[in-house]
All heavy atoms as a GROMACS GRO file, in nm:
protein
  613
    1MET      N    1  24.098  15.111  12.382
    1MET     CA    2  24.127  14.973  12.329
    1MET      C    3  24.244  14.973  12.222
    1MET      O    4  24.325  14.882  12.232
    1MET     CB    5  23.997  14.921  12.274
    1MET     CG    6  24.002  14.784  12.207
    1MET     SD    7  24.020  14.666  12.347
    1MET     CE    8  24.023  14.511  12.269
    2ARG      N    9  24.249  15.064  12.132
    2ARG     CA   10  24.352  15.073  12.038
    2ARG      C   11  24.495  15.087  12.115
    2ARG      O   12  24.582  15.029  12.066
    2ARG     CB   13  24.321  15.189  11.946
    2ARG     CG   14  24.436  15.204  11.833
    2ARG     CD   15  24.397  15.284  11.730
    2ARG     NE   16  24.492  15.357  11.642
    2ARG     CZ   17  24.614  15.306  11.603
    2ARG    NH1   18  24.650  15.188  11.640
    2ARG    NH2   19  24.684  15.375  11.522
    3ARG      N   20  24.497  15.169  12.205
    3ARG     CA   21  24.625  15.196  12.278
    3ARG      C   22  24.676  15.066  12.342
    3ARG      O   23  24.796  15.033  12.341
    3ARG     CB   24  24.606  15.308  12.380
    3ARG     CG   25  24.726  15.348  12.445
    3ARG     CD   26  24.707  15.462  12.541
    3ARG     NE   27  24.770  15.574  12.474
    3ARG     CZ   28  24.754  15.700  12.506
    3ARG    NH1   29  24.665  15.730  12.603
    3ARG    NH2   30  24.808  15.796  12.447
    4ARG      N   31  24.586  14.989  12.396
    4ARG     CA   32  24.614  14.863  12.461
    4ARG      C   33  24.682  14.757  12.357
    4ARG      O   34  24.780  14.694  12.368
    4ARG     CB   35  24.506  14.803  12.533
    4ARG     CG   36  24.539  14.667  12.600
    4ARG     CD   37  24.421  14.585  12.649
    4ARG     NE   38  24.394  14.634  12.780
    4ARG     CZ   39  24.268  14.608  12.852
    4ARG    NH1   40  24.183  14.541  12.772
    4ARG    NH2   41  24.245  14.649  12.959
    5THR      N   42  24.613  14.758  12.236
    5THR     CA   43  24.649  14.671  12.140
    5THR      C   44  24.786  14.703  12.086
    5THR      O   45  24.868  14.608  12.059
    5THR     CB   46  24.544  14.679  12.015
    5THR    OG1   47  24.419  14.650  12.063
    5THR    CG2   48  24.586  14.578  11.911
    6VAL      N   49  24.812  14.836  12.060
    6VAL     CA   50  24.946  14.880  12.016
    6VAL      C   51  25.050  14.841  12.123
    6VAL      O   52  25.163  14.798  12.091
    6VAL     CB   53  24.946  15.030  11.992
    6VAL    CG1   54  25.084  15.076  11.975
    6VAL    CG2   55  24.862  15.056  11.871
    7ARG      N   56  25.015  14.855  12.250
    7ARG     CA   57  25.110  14.819  12.359
    7ARG      C   58  25.150  14.676  12.359
    7ARG      O   59  25.264  14.631  12.374
    7ARG     CB   60  25.059  14.870  12.486
    7ARG     CG   61  25.153  14.855  12.606
    7ARG     CD   62  25.098  14.905  12.732
    7ARG     NE   63  25.154  15.035  12.758
    7ARG     CZ   64  25.104  15.123  12.843
    7ARG    NH1   65  24.999  15.094  12.917
    7ARG    NH2   66  25.162  15.238  12.851
    8VAL      N   67  25.039  14.585  12.347
    8VAL     CA   68  25.067  14.450  12.337
    8VAL      C   69  25.144  14.403  12.215
    8VAL      O   70  25.237  14.323  12.233
    8VAL     CB   71  24.927  14.372  12.342
    8VAL    CG1   72  24.947  14.225  12.313
    8VAL    CG2   73  24.861  14.393  12.478
    9ALA      N   74  25.116  14.469  12.100
    9ALA     CA   75  25.183  14.432  11.976
    9ALA      C   76  25.340  14.473  11.993
    9ALA      O   77  25.424  14.386  11.961
    9ALA     CB   78  25.126  14.512  11.862
   10ARG      N   79  25.362  14.585  12.052
   10ARG     CA   80  25.508  14.627  12.068
   10ARG      C   81  25.570  14.531  12.177
   10ARG      O   82  25.692  14.497  12.152
   10ARG     CB   83  25.510  14.770  12.120
   10ARG     CG   84  25.499  14.866  12.011
   10ARG     CD   85  25.540  15.008  12.069
   10ARG     NE   86  25.525  15.094  11.949
   10ARG     CZ   87  25.528  15.233  11.964
   10ARG    NH1   88  25.542  15.282  12.092
   10ARG    NH2   89  25.522  15.310  11.862
   11THR      N   90  25.496  14.493  12.274
   11THR     CA   91  25.559  14.401  12.367
   11THR      C   92  25.603  14.269  12.303
   11THR      O   93  25.708  14.216  12.341
   11THR     CB   94  25.459  14.379  12.487
   11THR    OG1   95  25.422  14.504  12.549
   11THR    CG2   96  25.524  14.290  12.589
   12LEU      N   97  25.527  14.227  12.214
   12LEU     CA   98  25.552  14.096  12.138
   12LEU      C   99  25.660  14.118  12.032
   12LEU      O  100  25.744  14.031  12.009
   12LEU     CB  101  25.437  14.039  12.084
   12LEU     CG  102  25.325  13.994  12.189
   12LEU    CD1  103  25.197  13.949  12.119
   12LEU    CD2  104  25.381  13.888  12.281
   13LEU      N  105  25.653  14.235  11.962
   13LEU     CA  106  25.738  14.254  11.839
   13LEU      C  107  25.876  14.300  11.871
   13LEU      O  108  25.973  14.269  11.807
   13LEU     CB  109  25.682  14.357  11.747
   13LEU     CG  110  25.558  14.301  11.670
   13LEU    CD1  111  25.495  14.409  11.585
   13LEU    CD2  112  25.586  14.181  11.584
   14VAL      N  113  25.900  14.376  11.979
   14VAL     CA  114  26.031  14.428  12.013
   14VAL      C  115  26.136  14.309  12.040
   14VAL      O  116  26.240  14.307  11.988
   14VAL     CB  117  26.026  14.528  12.133
   14VAL    CG1  118  26.161  14.555  12.184
   14VAL    CG2  119  25.958  14.657  12.078
   15PRO      N  120  26.103  14.216  12.130
   15PRO     CA  121  26.193  14.110  12.146
   15PRO      C  122  26.223  14.019  12.014
   15PRO      O  123  26.336  13.981  11.988
   15PRO     CB  124  26.125  14.013  12.252
   15PRO     CG  125  26.025  14.091  12.314
   15PRO     CD  126  25.987  14.198  12.210
   16PHE      N  127  26.117  14.002  11.940
   16PHE     CA  128  26.135  13.926  11.814
   16PHE      C  129  26.219  14.012  11.716
   16PHE      O  130  26.310  13.942  11.650
   16PHE     CB  131  25.999  13.900  11.740
   16PHE     CG  132  26.016  13.825  11.617
   16PHE    CD1  133  26.046  13.682  11.612
   16PHE    CD2  134  26.003  13.895  11.495
   16PHE    CE1  135  26.064  13.621  11.488
   16PHE    CE2  136  26.011  13.831  11.370
   16PHE     CZ  137  26.042  13.689  11.370
   17ALA      N  138  26.198  14.133  11.707
   17ALA     CA  139  26.289  14.218  11.618
   17ALA      C  140  26.431  14.222  11.670
   17ALA      O  141  26.524  14.224  11.583
   17ALA     CB  142  26.226  14.367  11.612
   18ALA      N  143  26.448  14.231  11.798
   18ALA     CA  144  26.588  14.232  11.849
   18ALA      C  145  26.658  14.098  11.822
   18ALA      O  146  26.774  14.090  11.774
   18ALA     CB  147  26.585  14.263  12.006
   19PHE      N  148  26.582  13.984  11.839
   19PHE     CA  149  26.635  13.860  11.799
   19PHE      C  150  26.674  13.848  11.661
   19PHE      O  151  26.783  13.798  11.622
   19PHE     CB  152  26.538  13.749  11.837
   19PHE     CG  153  26.580  13.612  11.784
   19PHE    CD1  154  26.675  13.536  11.845
   19PHE    CD2  155  26.509  13.560  11.674
   19PHE    CE1  156  26.699  13.404  11.792
   19PHE    CE2  157  26.549  13.438  11.618
   19PHE     CZ  158  26.645  13.358  11.680
   20ALA      N  159  26.581  13.887  11.563
   20ALA     CA  160  26.619  13.890  11.428
   20ALA      C  161  26.732  13.975  11.383
   20ALA      O  162  26.810  13.932  11.309
   20ALA     CB  163  26.490  13.930  11.346
   21LEU      N  164  26.746  14.093  11.445
   21LEU     CA  165  26.860  14.175  11.422
   21LEU      C  166  26.987  14.117  11.460
   21LEU      O  167  27.083  14.107  11.384
   21LEU     CB  168  26.836  14.316  11.493
   21LEU     CG  169  26.959  14.412  11.476
   21LEU    CD1  170  26.970  14.453  11.330
   21LEU    CD2  171  26.933  14.529  11.561
   22ILE      N  172  27.000  14.059  11.586
   22ILE     CA  173  27.113  13.990  11.631
   22ILE      C  174  27.151  13.863  11.544
   22ILE      O  175  27.264  13.853  11.516
   22ILE     CB  176  27.100  13.960  11.785
   22ILE    CG1  177  27.090  14.092  11.859
   22ILE    CG2  178  27.211  13.878  11.836
   22ILE    CD1  179  27.056  14.077  12.007
   23ARG      N  180  27.050  13.793  11.512
   23ARG     CA  181  27.069  13.671  11.438
   23ARG      C  182  27.122  13.708  11.296
   23ARG      O  183  27.219  13.640  11.247
   23ARG     CB  184  26.942  13.598  11.424
   23ARG     CG  185  26.959  13.453  11.352
   23ARG     CD  186  26.822  13.386  11.346
   23ARG     NE  187  26.842  13.253  11.296
   23ARG     CZ  188  26.849  13.232  11.154
   23ARG    NH1  189  26.860  13.330  11.070
   23ARG    NH2  190  26.863  13.104  11.116
   24GLY      N  191  27.070  13.818  11.241
   24GLY     CA  192  27.117  13.852  11.112
   24GLY      C  193  27.260  13.905  11.111
   24GLY      O  194  27.343  13.877  11.022
   25LEU      N  195  27.304  13.981  11.220
   25LEU     CA  196  27.436  14.024  11.238
   25LEU      C  197  27.525  13.906  11.256
   25LEU      O  198  27.645  13.907  11.202
   25LEU     CB  199  27.448  14.121  11.344
   25LEU     CG  200  27.384  14.256  11.317
   25LEU    CD1  201  27.380  14.343  11.446
   25LEU    CD2  202  27.451  14.329  11.210
   26VAL      N  203  27.491  13.805  11.334
   26VAL     CA  204  27.573  13.693  11.358
   26VAL      C  205  27.597  13.615  11.233
   26VAL      O  206  27.703  13.567  11.202
   26VAL     CB  207  27.514  13.602  11.471
   26VAL    CG1  208  27.577  13.469  11.479
   26VAL    CG2  209  27.523  13.670  11.613
   27GLU      N  210  27.486  13.601  11.150
   27GLU     CA  211  27.497  13.531  11.038
   27GLU      C  212  27.607  13.598  10.938
   27GLU      O  213  27.685  13.524  10.874
   27GLU     CB  214  27.373  13.513  10.953
   27GLU     CG  215  27.370  13.441  10.832
   27GLU     CD  216  27.393  13.287  10.857
   27GLU    OE1  217  27.357  13.235  10.959
   27GLU    OE2  218  27.439  13.230  10.762
   28LEU      N  219  27.601  13.725  10.941
   28LEU     CA  220  27.700  13.803  10.856
   28LEU      C  221  27.844  13.773  10.905
   28LEU      O  222  27.946  13.773  10.826
   28LEU     CB  223  27.674  13.949  10.856
   28LEU     CG  224  27.550  13.996  10.779
   28LEU    CD1  225  27.529  14.144  10.807
   28LEU    CD2  226  27.556  13.961  10.634
   29ALA      N  227  27.859  13.747  11.035
   29ALA     CA  228  27.994  13.736  11.097
   29ALA      C  229  28.046  13.597  11.074
   29ALA      O  230  28.166  13.576  11.066
   29ALA     CB  231  27.986  13.771  11.237
   30VAL      N  232  27.955  13.495  11.076
   30VAL     CA  233  28.004  13.352  11.085
   30VAL      C  234  28.007  13.290  10.943
   30VAL      O  235  28.065  13.180  10.928
   30VAL     CB  236  27.924  13.269  11.181
   30VAL    CG1  237  27.937  13.335  11.324
   30VAL    CG2  238  27.781  13.258  11.134
   31ILE      N  239  27.951  13.348  10.853
   31ILE     CA  240  27.938  13.279  10.722
   31ILE      C  241  28.080  13.285  10.646
   31ILE      O  242  28.149  13.379  10.667
   31ILE     CB  243  27.838  13.343  10.625
   31ILE    CG1  244  27.799  13.252  10.510
   31ILE    CG2  245  27.876  13.474  10.579
   31ILE    CD1  246  27.682  13.295  10.435
   32ASP      N  247  28.118  13.179  10.591
   32ASP     CA  248  28.250  13.172  10.517
   32ASP      C  249  28.224  13.206  10.366
   32ASP      O  250  28.175  13.131  10.287
   32ASP     CB  251  28.306  13.041  10.526
   32ASP     CG  252  28.454  13.033  10.466
   32ASP    OD1  253  28.499  13.137  10.422
   32ASP    OD2  254  28.499  12.922  10.459
   33TYR      N  255  28.248  13.343  10.329
   33TYR     CA  256  28.214  13.381  10.198
   33TYR      C  257  28.298  13.319  10.094
   33TYR      O  258  28.242  13.305   9.974
   33TYR     CB  259  28.231  13.535  10.194
   33TYR     CG  260  28.136  13.611  10.289
   33TYR    CD1  261  28.181  13.653  10.412
   33TYR    CD2  262  28.011  13.640  10.245
   33TYR    CE1  263  28.095  13.724  10.495
   33TYR    CE2  264  27.920  13.702  10.333
   33TYR     CZ  265  27.964  13.753  10.461
   33TYR     OH  266  27.886  13.817  10.544
   34ALA      N  267  28.400  13.272  10.123
   34ALA     CA  268  28.499  13.212  10.026
   34ALA      C  269  28.470  13.066   9.991
   34ALA      O  270  28.518  13.023   9.896
   34ALA     CB  271  28.648  13.226  10.077
   35ASP      N  272  28.396  13.003  10.081
   35ASP     CA  273  28.360  12.860  10.060
   35ASP      C  274  28.208  12.842  10.044
   35ASP      O  275  28.134  12.836  10.138
   35ASP     CB  276  28.411  12.788  10.185
   35ASP     CG  277  28.390  12.636  10.170
   35ASP    OD1  278  28.365  12.591  10.056
   35ASP    OD2  279  28.397  12.574  10.276
   36PRO      N  280  28.157  12.831   9.919
   36PRO     CA  281  28.026  12.812   9.893
   36PRO      C  282  27.961  12.684   9.951
   36PRO      O  283  27.844  12.679   9.971
   36PRO     CB  284  28.013  12.804   9.743
   36PRO     CG  285  28.132  12.872   9.693
   36PRO     CD  286  28.235  12.849   9.797
   37ALA      N  287  28.041  12.582   9.981
   37ALA     CA  288  27.996  12.468  10.036
   37ALA      C  289  27.951  12.484  10.184
   37ALA      O  290  27.864  12.406  10.238
   37ALA     CB  291  28.102  12.362  10.041
   38SER      N  292  27.995  12.595  10.248
   38SER     CA  293  27.966  12.612  10.388
   38SER      C  294  27.820  12.670  10.396
   38SER      O  295  27.757  12.655  10.507
   38SER     CB  296  28.058  12.722  10.451
   38SER     OG  297  28.042  12.845  10.392
   39TYR      N  298  27.763  12.733  10.303
   39TYR     CA  299  27.627  12.781  10.306
   39TYR      C  300  27.531  12.717  10.197
   39TYR      O  301  27.417  12.757  10.188
   39TYR     CB  302  27.625  12.935  10.288
   39TYR     CG  303  27.689  12.990  10.171
   39TYR    CD1  304  27.634  12.994  10.048
   39TYR    CD2  305  27.819  13.036  10.183
   39TYR    CE1  306  27.695  13.047   9.937
   39TYR    CE2  307  27.886  13.096  10.068
   39TYR     CZ  308  27.821  13.098   9.951
   39TYR     OH  309  27.882  13.151   9.833
   40ARG      N  310  27.581  12.622  10.119
   40ARG     CA  311  27.499  12.561  10.016
   40ARG      C  312  27.372  12.494  10.073
   40ARG      O  313  27.273  12.501  10.011
   40ARG     CB  314  27.588  12.457   9.940
   40ARG     CG  315  27.511  12.401   9.820
   40ARG     CD  316  27.614  12.328   9.727
   40ARG     NE  317  27.693  12.412   9.662
   40ARG     CZ  318  27.828  12.392   9.654
   40ARG    NH1  319  27.880  12.293   9.706
   40ARG    NH2  320  27.903  12.478   9.594
   41GLN      N  321  27.384  12.423  10.184
   41GLN     CA  322  27.265  12.355  10.240
   41GLN      C  323  27.183  12.441  10.336
   41GLN      O  324  27.081  12.387  10.385
   41GLN     CB  325  27.312  12.229  10.316
   41GLN     CG  326  27.390  12.134  10.228
   41GLN     CD  327  27.302  12.070  10.116
   41GLN    OE1  328  27.188  12.044  10.135
   41GLN    NE2  329  27.357  12.068   9.995
   42ASP      N  330  27.224  12.560  10.353
   42ASP     CA  331  27.135  12.653  10.444
   42ASP      C  332  27.014  12.689  10.368
   42ASP      O  333  26.997  12.690  10.253
   42ASP     CB  334  27.221  12.784  10.483
   42ASP     CG  335  27.330  12.754  10.583
   42ASP    OD1  336  27.337  12.640  10.636
   42ASP    OD2  337  27.407  12.849  10.599
   43TRP      N  338  26.910  12.743  10.446
   43TRP     CA  339  26.794  12.796  10.395
   43TRP      C  340  26.832  12.911  10.298
   43TRP      O  341  26.914  12.993  10.326
   43TRP     CB  342  26.695  12.856  10.498
   43TRP     CG  343  26.632  12.747  10.572
   43TRP    CD1  344  26.646  12.615  10.565
   43TRP    CD2  345  26.534  12.772  10.684
   43TRP    NE1  346  26.563  12.549  10.659
   43TRP    CE2  347  26.495  12.651  10.730
   43TRP    CE3  348  26.482  12.894  10.732
   43TRP    CZ2  349  26.408  12.644  10.839
   43TRP    CZ3  350  26.393  12.878  10.834
   43TRP    CH2  351  26.359  12.759  10.885
   44GLY      N  352  26.771  12.914  10.182
   44GLY     CA  353  26.812  13.024  10.079
   44GLY      C  354  26.924  12.981   9.992
   44GLY      O  355  26.946  13.046   9.891
   45GLY      N  356  26.991  12.869  10.020
   45GLY     CA  357  27.101  12.833   9.944
   45GLY      C  358  27.053  12.770   9.808
   45GLY      O  359  26.943  12.747   9.791
   46PRO      N  360  27.141  12.747   9.721
   46PRO     CA  361  27.284  12.745   9.726
   46PRO      C  362  27.352  12.877   9.700
   46PRO      O  363  27.466  12.884   9.712
   46PRO     CB  364  27.318  12.647   9.615
   46PRO     CG  365  27.209  12.670   9.507
   46PRO     CD  366  27.090  12.695   9.594
   47SER      N  367  27.273  12.976   9.666
   47SER     CA  368  27.340  13.106   9.636
   47SER      C  369  27.365  13.192   9.767
   47SER      O  370  27.282  13.195   9.858
   47SER     CB  371  27.259  13.192   9.547
   47SER     OG  372  27.139  13.248   9.600
   48LEU      N  373  27.463  13.264   9.773
   48LEU     CA  374  27.501  13.352   9.880
   48LEU      C  375  27.393  13.455   9.901
   48LEU      O  376  27.347  13.488  10.024
   48LEU     CB  377  27.640  13.421   9.867
   48LEU     CG  378  27.679  13.519   9.969
   48LEU    CD1  379  27.691  13.437  10.114
   48LEU    CD2  380  27.811  13.582   9.936
   49LEU      N  381  27.340  13.513   9.790
   49LEU     CA  382  27.238  13.620   9.800
   49LEU      C  383  27.111  13.564   9.868
   49LEU      O  384  27.051  13.634   9.954
   49LEU     CB  385  27.202  13.670   9.659
   49LEU     CG  386  27.104  13.798   9.662
   49LEU    CD1  387  27.160  13.908   9.733
   49LEU    CD2  388  27.077  13.832   9.521
   50GLY      N  389  27.069  13.447   9.839
   50GLY     CA  390  26.958  13.380   9.902
   50GLY      C  391  26.980  13.357  10.038
   50GLY      O  392  26.882  13.379  10.121
   51VAL      N  393  27.094  13.308  10.082
   51VAL     CA  394  27.120  13.281  10.228
   51VAL      C  395  27.116  13.406  10.303
   51VAL      O  396  27.057  13.408  10.409
   51VAL     CB  397  27.261  13.205  10.238
   51VAL    CG1  398  27.300  13.195  10.381
   51VAL    CG2  399  27.252  13.064  10.176
   52LEU      N  400  27.177  13.507  10.242
   52LEU     CA  401  27.185  13.642  10.318
   52LEU      C  402  27.038  13.705  10.324
   52LEU      O  403  26.997  13.767  10.425
   52LEU     CB  404  27.271  13.744  10.254
   52LEU     CG  405  27.424  13.703  10.272
   52LEU    CD1  406  27.511  13.806  10.188
   52LEU    CD2  407  27.462  13.699  10.411
   53ALA      N  408  26.960  13.685  10.223
   53ALA     CA  409  26.820  13.736  10.220
   53ALA      C  410  26.742  13.662  10.327
   53ALA      O  411  26.668  13.732  10.404
   53ALA     CB  412  26.753  13.723  10.085
   54ILE      N  413  26.750  13.533  10.334
   54ILE     CA  414  26.664  13.454  10.430
   54ILE      C  415  26.712  13.479  10.575
   54ILE      O  416  26.630  13.497  10.664
   54ILE     CB  417  26.680  13.307  10.394
   54ILE    CG1  418  26.610  13.276  10.264
   54ILE    CG2  419  26.608  13.221  10.506
   54ILE    CD1  420  26.464  13.309  10.258
   55HIS      N  421  26.845  13.481  10.596
   55HIS     CA  422  26.893  13.495  10.735
   55HIS      C  423  26.911  13.639  10.787
   55HIS      O  424  26.888  13.658  10.907
   55HIS     CB  425  27.035  13.424  10.749
   55HIS     CG  426  27.016  13.276  10.723
   55HIS    ND1  427  26.994  13.186  10.830
   55HIS    CD2  428  27.020  13.194  10.617
   55HIS    CE1  429  26.982  13.060  10.790
   55HIS    NE2  430  26.999  13.064  10.664
   56SER      N  431  26.953  13.727  10.696
   56SER     CA  432  26.971  13.871  10.748
   56SER      C  433  26.862  13.955  10.706
   56SER      O  434  26.859  14.064  10.764
   56SER     CB  435  27.107  13.914  10.694
   56SER     OG  436  27.213  13.834  10.736
   57GLY      N  437  26.781  13.922  10.611
   57GLY     CA  438  26.655  14.004  10.569
   57GLY      C  439  26.570  14.044  10.685
   57GLY      O  440  26.534  14.158  10.701
   58PRO      N  441  26.532  13.938  10.762
   58PRO     CA  442  26.443  13.971  10.881
   58PRO      C  443  26.517  14.073  10.981
   58PRO      O  444  26.453  14.146  11.052
   58PRO     CB  445  26.402  13.841  10.936
   58PRO     CG  446  26.424  13.755  10.828
   58PRO     CD  447  26.526  13.796  10.743
   59GLY      N  448  26.642  14.050  10.988
   59GLY     CA  449  26.717  14.141  11.088
   59GLY      C  450  26.723  14.277  11.036
   59GLY      O  451  26.714  14.372  11.124
   60LEU      N  452  26.724  14.303  10.911
   60LEU     CA  453  26.718  14.435  10.853
   60LEU      C  454  26.587  14.500  10.884
   60LEU      O  455  26.576  14.615  10.924
   60LEU     CB  456  26.741  14.430  10.696
   60LEU     CG  457  26.741  14.563  10.632
   60LEU    CD1  458  26.848  14.661  10.682
   60LEU    CD2  459  26.751  14.541  10.474
   61VAL      N  460  26.480  14.417  10.859
   61VAL     CA  461  26.338  14.472  10.894
   61VAL      C  462  26.327  14.499  11.034
   61VAL      O  463  26.270  14.598  11.085
   61VAL     CB  464  26.238  14.372  10.840
   61VAL    CG1  465  26.098  14.402  10.890
   61VAL    CG2  466  26.241  14.351  10.693
   62GLY      N  467  26.373  14.405  11.123
   62GLY     CA  468  26.373  14.424  11.265
   62GLY      C  469  26.445  14.544  11.318
   62GLY      O  470  26.410  14.626  11.400
   63GLY      N  471  26.565  14.570  11.249
   63GLY     CA  472  26.644  14.685  11.286
   63GLY      C  473  26.573  14.818  11.253
   63GLY      O  474  26.574  14.911  11.326
   64VAL      N  475  26.515  14.812  11.136
   64VAL     CA  476  26.427  14.934  11.088
   64VAL      C  477  26.312  14.953  11.192
   64VAL      O  478  26.291  15.070  11.226
   64VAL     CB  479  26.379  14.929  10.950
   64VAL    CG1  480  26.290  15.028  10.914
   64VAL    CG2  481  26.500  14.925  10.856
   65TYR      N  482  26.247  14.861  11.231
   65TYR     CA  483  26.137  14.866  11.323
   65TYR      C  484  26.186  14.918  11.461
   65TYR      O  485  26.130  15.014  11.519
   65TYR     CB  486  26.068  14.728  11.346
   65TYR     CG  487  25.960  14.729  11.452
   65TYR    CD1  488  25.843  14.791  11.426
   65TYR    CD2  489  25.982  14.666  11.570
   65TYR    CE1  490  25.740  14.790  11.521
   65TYR    CE2  491  25.883  14.666  11.668
   65TYR     CZ  492  25.762  14.736  11.649
   65TYR     OH  493  25.671  14.735  11.735
   66LEU      N  494  26.295  14.859  11.515
   66LEU     CA  495  26.354  14.907  11.641
   66LEU      C  496  26.394  15.056  11.630
   66LEU      O  497  26.376  15.130  11.725
   66LEU     CB  498  26.458  14.819  11.687
   66LEU     CG  499  26.425  14.682  11.727
   66LEU    CD1  500  26.546  14.596  11.751
   66LEU    CD2  501  26.332  14.681  11.843
   67LEU      N  502  26.453  15.096  11.519
   67LEU     CA  503  26.500  15.229  11.507
   67LEU      C  504  26.382  15.330  11.492
   67LEU      O  505  26.388  15.429  11.550
   67LEU     CB  506  26.582  15.248  11.362
   67LEU     CG  507  26.639  15.377  11.343
   67LEU    CD1  508  26.742  15.414  11.443
   67LEU    CD2  509  26.703  15.378  11.205
   68SER      N  510  26.268  15.279  11.433
   68SER     CA  511  26.153  15.373  11.424
   68SER      C  512  26.090  15.386  11.563
   68SER      O  513  26.044  15.503  11.599
   68SER     CB  514  26.045  15.316  11.324
   68SER     OG  515  25.987  15.196  11.378
   69ILE      N  516  26.086  15.284  11.643
   69ILE     CA  517  26.044  15.296  11.775
   69ILE      C  518  26.126  15.389  11.866
   69ILE      O  519  26.079  15.468  11.935
   69ILE     CB  520  26.027  15.156  11.849
   69ILE    CG1  521  25.915  15.074  11.790
   69ILE    CG2  522  26.005  15.169  12.004
   69ILE    CD1  523  25.895  14.937  11.843
   70TRP      N  524  26.264  15.372  11.854
   70TRP     CA  525  26.360  15.449  11.927
   70TRP      C  526  26.334  15.602  11.885
   70TRP      O  527  26.338  15.688  11.970
   70TRP     CB  528  26.497  15.407  11.905
   70TRP     CG  529  26.602  15.481  11.968
   70TRP    CD1  530  26.633  15.482  12.102
   70TRP    CD2  531  26.703  15.563  11.906
   70TRP    NE1  532  26.734  15.571  12.130
   70TRP    CE2  533  26.783  15.624  12.012
   70TRP    CE3  534  26.718  15.610  11.783
   70TRP    CZ2  535  26.875  15.708  11.988
   70TRP    CZ3  536  26.823  15.696  11.755
   70TRP    CH2  537  26.904  15.744  11.854
   71ARG      N  538  26.333  15.629  11.763
   71ARG     CA  539  26.301  15.766  11.702
   71ARG      C  540  26.182  15.831  11.753
   71ARG      O  541  26.173  15.944  11.778
   71ARG     CB  542  26.330  15.773  11.562
   71ARG     CG  543  26.467  15.752  11.517
   71ARG     CD  544  26.489  15.770  11.365
   71ARG     NE  545  26.474  15.914  11.344
   71ARG     CZ  546  26.444  15.969  11.220
   71ARG    NH1  547  26.430  15.882  11.117
   71ARG    NH2  548  26.437  16.102  11.208
   72SER      N  549  26.071  15.743  11.747
   72SER     CA  550  25.939  15.802  11.797
   72SER      C  551  25.934  15.826  11.947
   72SER      O  552  25.871  15.916  11.988
   72SER     CB  553  25.828  15.700  11.763
   72SER     OG  554  25.838  15.584  11.842
   73ARG      N  555  26.022  15.755  12.022
   73ARG     CA  556  26.019  15.787  12.174
   73ARG      C  557  26.100  15.911  12.203
   73ARG      O  558  26.078  15.975  12.299
   73ARG     CB  559  26.067  15.671  12.245
   73ARG     CG  560  25.979  15.552  12.243
   73ARG     CD  561  26.041  15.438  12.333
   73ARG     NE  562  25.939  15.335  12.349
   73ARG     CZ  563  25.886  15.308  12.445
   73ARG    NH1  564  25.918  15.361  12.572
   73ARG    NH2  565  25.802  15.200  12.454
   74ARG      N  566  26.194  15.948  12.109
   74ARG     CA  567  26.276  16.060  12.129
   74ARG      C  568  26.204  16.194  12.092
   74ARG      O  569  26.242  16.297  12.153
   74ARG     CB  570  26.403  16.051  12.051
   74ARG     CG  571  26.495  15.936  12.099
   74ARG     CD  572  26.630  15.943  12.038
   74ARG     NE  573  26.702  16.060  12.071
   74ARG     CZ  574  26.796  16.121  12.002
   74ARG    NH1  575  26.835  16.064  11.890
   74ARG    NH2  576  26.852  16.232  12.040
   75LYS      N  577  26.107  16.186  12.009
   75LYS     CA  578  26.040  16.302  11.966
   75LYS      C  579  25.936  16.343  12.074
   75LYS      O  580  25.863  16.260  12.124
   75LYS     CB  581  25.964  16.291  11.836
   75LYS     CG  582  26.051  16.270  11.722
   75LYS     CD  583  25.968  16.249  11.586
   75LYS     CE  584  26.053  16.216  11.480
   75LYS     NZ  585  25.970  16.178  11.359
   76PRO      N  586  25.925  16.473  12.106
   76PRO     CA  587  25.814  16.513  12.193
   76PRO      C  588  25.673  16.487  12.131
   76PRO      O  589  25.661  16.506  12.012
   76PRO     CB  590  25.836  16.655  12.229
   76PRO     CG  591  25.932  16.704  12.114
   76PRO     CD  592  26.010  16.583  12.061
   77SER      N  593  25.583  16.433  12.208
   77SER     CA  594  25.449  16.418  12.152
   77SER      C  595  25.380  16.544  12.132
   77SER      O  596  25.389  16.633  12.211
   77SER     CB  597  25.369  16.318  12.244
   77SER     OG  598  25.348  16.381  12.362
   78PRO      N  599  25.297  16.548  12.026
   78PRO     CA  600  25.218  16.672  11.982
   78PRO      C  601  25.105  16.687  12.069
   78PRO      O  602  25.009  16.764  12.028
   78PRO     CB  603  25.197  16.659  11.837
   78PRO     CG  604  25.183  16.511  11.826
   78PRO     CD  605  25.281  16.443  11.916
   79ASP      N  606  25.090  16.635  12.191
   79ASP     CA  607  24.964  16.641  12.276
   79ASP      C  608  24.936  16.784  12.306
   79ASP      O  609  24.969  16.862  12.372
   79ASP     CB  610  24.978  16.556  12.391
   79ASP     CG  611  24.966  16.405  12.347
   79ASP    OD1  612  24.894  16.382  12.251
   79ASP    OD2  613  25.028  16.322  12.410
   0.00000   0.00000   0.00000
């Protein structure tokens, strides 16, 4: 039962983590750092740090999660 639960959780979390990672990277690319008016009304605004934390923070967590899954699949299992 536990193995099935882990498999279902990974099936649901991997696409969400990939989405968060891509969204966080896109936010880093499209934000205009020189113009505070461009991100003042975004979630986490008016500060740049707040906007980056809200928009790219989940992407960082998702990236770490995906990296951990990738690394665990590369290691031979101790069975």
